[in-house]
C-alpha positions as CSV (number, residue, x, y, z in Angstrom):
1,M,-21.2,59.1,29.9
2,L,-17.6,58.8,29.1
3,I,-15.2,59.1,31.9
4,A,-11.3,60.1,31.5
5,E,-10.4,57.3,34.1
6,N,-8.9,53.7,33.4
7,W,-11.5,50.9,33.1
8,Y,-11.0,48.3,35.7
9,L,-13.4,45.3,36.7
10,D,-13.8,46.5,39.7
11,W,-15.4,49.9,39.0
12,R,-19.4,50.2,40.3
13,A,-21.5,53.0,39.7
14,T,-24.7,54.2,41.1
15,V,-27.0,56.6,39.7
16,D,-29.5,58.3,42.3
17,G,-28.7,55.5,44.4
18,Y,-29.7,52.7,42.0
19,P,-26.8,50.7,40.5
20,A,-25.5,51.7,37.0
21,Q,-24.1,49.4,34.3
22,V,-20.3,50.2,33.8
23,L,-18.9,49.6,30.2
24,R,-15.1,49.9,28.6
25,G,-15.4,52.9,26.5
26,D,-12.7,54.0,24.0
27,H,-10.9,51.0,24.4
28,A,-9.5,51.6,27.9
29,L,-11.8,54.6,29.5
30,L,-14.9,54.3,31.8
31,T,-18.5,54.6,30.4
32,V,-21.5,54.5,32.6
33,R,-24.5,53.2,30.4
34,S,-27.9,54.9,30.3
35,L,-27.3,58.0,32.7
36,P,-30.9,60.0,32.0
37,R,-30.6,63.7,31.8
38,E,-32.4,64.3,34.8
39,A,-30.0,62.3,36.8
40,G,-29.4,64.1,40.1
41,R,-26.5,62.2,41.5
42,A,-23.8,59.8,39.7
43,E,-21.3,58.1,41.9
44,L,-18.5,55.9,41.3
45,L,-16.9,53.4,43.3
46,L,-13.3,51.4,43.0
47,A,-14.1,48.1,44.9
48,L,-10.8,46.4,44.9
49,L,-12.3,42.8,45.3
50,R,-9.5,41.2,42.9
51,A,-6.5,43.3,44.4
52,R,-7.6,41.0,47.7
53,E,-7.7,38.0,45.7
54,G,-4.1,39.1,44.3
55,R,-3.0,39.5,47.9
56,I,-3.8,36.1,49.0
57,G,-2.4,34.6,46.1
58,L,1.2,36.4,46.7
59,V,0.8,35.2,50.6
60,A,0.8,31.5,49.2
61,L,3.3,32.2,47.1
62,L,5.8,33.6,49.7
63,V,4.7,30.4,51.9
64,V,5.6,28.1,49.1
65,L,9.0,29.9,48.2
66,A,9.6,30.0,52.3
67,G,9.2,26.3,52.2
68,F,12.1,25.7,49.8
69,I,14.3,28.0,51.0
70,V,14.0,27.5,55.0
71,P,14.8,24.0,55.4
72,P,18.0,23.8,53.3
73,V,19.2,27.1,55.6
74,Y,18.4,25.2,58.6
75,E,20.0,22.0,57.9
76,R,23.4,24.2,56.5
77,R,23.3,25.7,60.0
78,R,22.5,22.7,61.7
79,R,25.7,20.8,60.4
80,S,28.0,23.5,60.8
81,G,26.9,24.4,64.4
């Protein structure tokens, strides 16, 4: 079954409550493999696991940047103050 939705690594699918394989189809779309004709219910879920990892990286980057910016600003204010 080809679905008109962008494929992303974090897509999960179930068919009648059982996990189904999600693949990339037509270069960028979502495909659920081996969907039987008698399937009663198919569900898609986007579990943003990698986005959470990205947020952790962003916070770490901000902490490092603050480490480079805050000490010189603090020192400059201390000297002029």
